[in-house]
N, C-alpha and C positions, 0 to 999 in steps of 0.2 A: 435364886432358882425356884424356891417354893412360892415366892410372891408372884413370879411370872405364871406359874401353873394356875394359881388361884385367880389371877387377873384375866387370863385367857378364857377361863371357864365362863366368866360372867359376860363375856363379849361375843356370845354366839346366839343364833336364833334357836330357840328350844320351846317345846310345848310339854306341859305336864298336867296331870289330873290330880287334884287334891280333894280331900273331904275336910271341910271347915266346920268345926263345932261352934256354932253361933250361941248355943245355950250358955256355955261357960264364958264366952266373951261379952254377953249381954246381961250376965247375972247382976241384979241390983239396979238395973237401968229402969228409969221411969217408963211406965207403960206407953205414954204418948210420944216417946222418943225412940222406941225399940227399932222400928223399920229404918229410920234414917241412920241410927247408930250402927245397925247391921251392915248397911252399905259402906259406912266409914270403916268398919272393922275388916270388911272384905278388901277394901282398898289398902288398908294397912298391912294385911296379910300378904297381898300380892306384891307390895313394895319390898317387904322383907324377903319373900321367897325368890323373886326375880331380880332384885337389886336395881330397880328402876323407880324413879319418882313419878313418871308419867304413867298413870294407870287408868285404863278406859274400861268402864263397866258396860256390858252388853245390855240392850233393852230387855231381852228375854229374862236375864238374871234379875234385873230390877223388878220386872212383873212377877217373877217367882217369889221374890222376897215379900212383895207387897200383896200377894194373892189372897192371904188370909187376914189382911187388914194391918193396921199400924201396930197393934199389940201382939198378935199371935204369929210371930216370926217362926219359920221352920227351925227345929233344933239343930239339924245338920244340913249342909248343902254340899253337893258334889260339883266342883267347878273345874274347868279347863282353863289354865293360864298359859298364854302364849307370849313369849318375848319376841317382838318383831322389830325389824329395822325401820327407823323413821325416815320416810322419803321426802318429807317437807324440807325445803331449802333453808328456812329460817328457824329450824328446830333447835331447841337448847340441848336436847339429848340425842344420842345416837339410836337408842332403843326406846320402845314403849311396851307396856304389858296390856294385853286384851284378855279380860276375864269373861268367860261365857259359862252358862249352866249346861250340865250334861245330864243324860238320862240316868235315872236311878235303876239299878238292877232289881228284879223282882225279889231277891232274897234280902235286900236292904243294904244299908251303908256299913254295917258292922264288919270289921275285918278288912276293909278295902284300904290299901295303903297308897302311897304316892306312885303314880305310874307315868313313865316317860312315853310320849306319843311320837311316833315317827311321822315326819312331815310327808304328806301325800303329794303336795304341789310342788 
C-alpha cells in the first residue's frame, strides 16, 4: 500500500521551482570545465528530483550558465523543473523533465524554498 502511493506520486505531471547551489556542486572543479560541469550537475539534480532519466535543458538556462564565461558560473540558480508526458511514439520513457531558468526576485535567492507551481494550461 505504501509502495503504491510512492509509485503513483512519481507518475504525474508536475512543475516545481528549485534553487540549485552550483557553488557547492562545483567546488574543486577545474576552471576550464566549470560551465560544462554545471550543466551536468543541473541534469543530475533534475533526474533525482523528478525521477526521470530524460532531462532537457532550456536554451535560456544554458545561456544563463555560460553568460559570465566558462570559469565564472553563477553561485546559485533558480530553476523551474517540469515533469511532462512524452508524446513521441517511440519514446523509451513515459515522462521527461524540462529545466528552465526563472526570474530572480529583487531580494535575492536566500530563504526561497521549493515551490510547487500550478499548471495554467
